[in-house]
One Martini backbone bead per residue (centre of mass of N, CA, C, O) as a GRO file, in nm:
protein
  148
    1UNK     BB    1  -0.053  -3.020   1.289
    2UNK     BB    2   0.219  -2.985   1.106
    3UNK     BB    3   0.300  -2.678   0.902
    4UNK     BB    4   0.611  -2.775   0.865
    5UNK     BB    5   0.851  -2.753   0.608
    6UNK     BB    6   1.166  -2.903   0.550
    7UNK     BB    7   1.446  -2.763   0.341
    8UNK     BB    8   1.682  -2.766   0.129
    9UNK     BB    9   1.839  -2.598  -0.122
   10UNK     BB   10   1.846  -2.845  -0.316
   11UNK     BB   11   1.526  -2.896  -0.296
   12UNK     BB   12   1.447  -2.631  -0.395
   13UNK     BB   13   1.585  -2.654  -0.685
   14UNK     BB   14   1.427  -2.937  -0.758
   15UNK     BB   15   1.128  -2.848  -0.591
   16UNK     BB   16   0.979  -2.573  -0.636
   17UNK     BB   17   0.683  -2.634  -0.700
   18UNK     BB   18   0.622  -2.820  -0.447
   19UNK     BB   19   0.691  -2.594  -0.239
   20UNK     BB   20   0.488  -2.391  -0.316
   21UNK     BB   21   0.233  -2.564  -0.290
   22UNK     BB   22   0.272  -2.600   0.012
   23UNK     BB   23   0.239  -2.309   0.082
   24UNK     BB   24  -0.055  -2.282  -0.054
   25UNK     BB   25  -0.163  -2.507   0.167
   26UNK     BB   26  -0.030  -2.382   0.456
   27UNK     BB   27   0.267  -2.416   0.461
   28UNK     BB   28   0.569  -2.382   0.617
   29UNK     BB   29   0.880  -2.316   0.452
   30UNK     BB   30   1.198  -2.425   0.554
   31UNK     BB   31   1.513  -2.310   0.478
   32UNK     BB   32   1.819  -2.492   0.470
   33UNK     BB   33   2.162  -2.468   0.600
   34UNK     BB   34   2.313  -2.699   0.762
   35UNK     BB   35   2.034  -2.706   0.956
   36UNK     BB   36   1.985  -2.397   0.921
   37UNK     BB   37   1.777  -2.152   0.922
   38UNK     BB   38   1.694  -1.888   0.662
   39UNK     BB   39   1.398  -1.936   0.532
   40UNK     BB   40   1.061  -1.840   0.464
   41UNK     BB   41   0.758  -1.987   0.313
   42UNK     BB   42   0.453  -1.816   0.226
   43UNK     BB   43   0.161  -1.738   0.170
   44UNK     BB   44   0.030  -1.434   0.050
   45UNK     BB   45  -0.215  -1.419   0.246
   46UNK     BB   46  -0.066  -1.478   0.506
   47UNK     BB   47   0.117  -1.240   0.488
   48UNK     BB   48  -0.098  -1.018   0.486
   49UNK     BB   49  -0.226  -1.097   0.757
   50UNK     BB   50   0.029  -1.068   0.931
   51UNK     BB   51   0.075  -0.769   0.867
   52UNK     BB   52  -0.210  -0.664   0.965
   53UNK     BB   53  -0.174  -0.755   1.251
   54UNK     BB   54   0.073  -0.590   1.315
   55UNK     BB   55  -0.045  -0.315   1.237
   56UNK     BB   56  -0.266  -0.315   1.450
   57UNK     BB   57  -0.087  -0.349   1.717
   58UNK     BB   58   0.121  -0.103   1.644
   59UNK     BB   59  -0.129   0.078   1.494
   60UNK     BB   60  -0.406   0.170   1.615
   61UNK     BB   61  -0.695   0.237   1.491
   62UNK     BB   62  -0.954   0.465   1.418
   63UNK     BB   63  -1.280   0.348   1.513
   64UNK     BB   64  -1.596   0.373   1.440
   65UNK     BB   65  -1.862   0.280   1.587
   66UNK     BB   66  -2.130   0.112   1.386
   67UNK     BB   67  -2.039   0.143   1.057
   68UNK     BB   68  -1.863  -0.041   0.944
   69UNK     BB   69  -1.783  -0.165   0.595
   70UNK     BB   70  -1.720  -0.068   0.282
   71UNK     BB   71  -1.636  -0.133  -0.035
   72UNK     BB   72  -1.541   0.160  -0.106
   73UNK     BB   73  -1.335   0.192   0.112
   74UNK     BB   74  -1.157  -0.049   0.038
   75UNK     BB   75  -1.110   0.032  -0.273
   76UNK     BB   76  -0.960   0.317  -0.191
   77UNK     BB   77  -0.726   0.182  -0.148
   78UNK     BB   78  -0.392   0.171  -0.278
   79UNK     BB   79  -0.362  -0.124  -0.179
   80UNK     BB   80  -0.386  -0.448  -0.073
   81UNK     BB   81  -0.259  -0.415   0.214
   82UNK     BB   82  -0.450  -0.193   0.305
   83UNK     BB   83  -0.695  -0.361   0.287
   84UNK     BB   84  -0.615  -0.572   0.490
   85UNK     BB   85  -0.566  -0.370   0.732
   86UNK     BB   86  -0.856  -0.268   0.743
   87UNK     BB   87  -1.024  -0.541   0.762
   88UNK     BB   88  -0.872  -0.648   1.019
   89UNK     BB   89  -0.935  -0.400   1.206
   90UNK     BB   90  -1.245  -0.437   1.201
   91UNK     BB   91  -1.250  -0.724   1.302
   92UNK     BB   92  -1.081  -0.681   1.577
   93UNK     BB   93  -1.301  -0.455   1.662
   94UNK     BB   94  -1.586  -0.581   1.601
   95UNK     BB   95  -1.734  -0.439   1.320
   96UNK     BB   96  -1.698  -0.712   1.177
   97UNK     BB   97  -1.725  -1.004   1.025
   98UNK     BB   98  -1.605  -1.284   0.890
   99UNK     BB   99  -1.782  -1.272   0.640
  100UNK     BB  100  -1.716  -0.978   0.563
  101UNK     BB  101  -1.406  -1.006   0.547
  102UNK     BB  102  -1.416  -1.215   0.313
  103UNK     BB  103  -1.571  -1.045   0.111
  104UNK     BB  104  -1.359  -0.805   0.104
  105UNK     BB  105  -1.117  -1.018   0.022
  106UNK     BB  106  -1.217  -1.248  -0.178
  107UNK     BB  107  -1.299  -1.494   0.027
  108UNK     BB  108  -1.369  -1.766   0.162
  109UNK     BB  109  -1.491  -1.814   0.466
  110UNK     BB  110  -1.346  -2.091   0.533
  111UNK     BB  111  -1.062  -1.999   0.459
  112UNK     BB  112  -1.027  -1.771   0.661
  113UNK     BB  113  -1.072  -1.927   0.904
  114UNK     BB  114  -0.836  -2.127   0.867
  115UNK     BB  115  -0.625  -1.908   0.877
  116UNK     BB  116  -0.680  -1.793   1.151
  117UNK     BB  117  -0.630  -2.059   1.309
  118UNK     BB  118  -0.334  -2.103   1.203
  119UNK     BB  119  -0.237  -1.777   1.282
  120UNK     BB  120  -0.374  -1.687   1.550
  121UNK     BB  121  -0.640  -1.531   1.507
  122UNK     BB  122  -0.856  -1.357   1.661
  123UNK     BB  123  -1.170  -1.498   1.770
  124UNK     BB  124  -1.505  -1.510   1.766
  125UNK     BB  125  -1.795  -1.654   1.881
  126UNK     BB  126  -2.017  -1.565   1.703
  127UNK     BB  127  -2.253  -1.332   1.712
  128UNK     BB  128  -2.334  -1.000   1.835
  129UNK     BB  129  -2.612  -1.016   1.660
  130UNK     BB  130  -2.867  -0.993   1.438
  131UNK     BB  131  -2.727  -0.854   1.210
  132UNK     BB  132  -2.483  -1.023   1.195
  133UNK     BB  133  -2.624  -1.298   1.151
  134UNK     BB  134  -2.740  -1.219   0.884
  135UNK     BB  135  -2.472  -1.158   0.742
  136UNK     BB  136  -2.362  -1.449   0.774
  137UNK     BB  137  -2.588  -1.586   0.606
  138UNK     BB  138  -2.551  -1.428   0.348
  139UNK     BB  139  -2.259  -1.504   0.300
  140UNK     BB  140  -2.303  -1.818   0.288
  141UNK     BB  141  -2.502  -1.817   0.061
  142UNK     BB  142  -2.314  -1.686  -0.143
  143UNK     BB  143  -2.089  -1.909  -0.120
  144UNK     BB  144  -2.273  -2.153  -0.192
  145UNK     BB  145  -2.357  -2.052  -0.485
  146UNK     BB  146  -2.061  -2.045  -0.600
  147UNK     BB  147  -1.955  -2.347  -0.523
  148UNK     BB  148  -2.183  -2.509  -0.716
   0.00000   0.00000   0.00000
């Protein structure tokens, strides 16, 4: 499925609300002028995830293995982008599960997984061990009770 929507500047001016909704639904909106792309509009969560991914690979953080990541450590970060940077770093370093990353970012697990797939964020399949499997089940249970 192509997730790119192309629009001219006139269409952007006339249909701003629809174009923003398309971006919020996961489409990248490319605004063109005379057929040449000039700007891309993406959802803010996708933007933060892409920035966090770039941050991780450009300046790999020092992560102590086996400690996980607590809510308090994430909440102590100075801004939301720093929180995304930290959570994604721990996820990519395989120190937290996808379910825990979703919980720390206050996103539904399935939404975060879909975003990771769409944005080509590396994911491992399955849990790394029994503790992580229990954590995933707890996260899914919490998510399912909220969504009902």
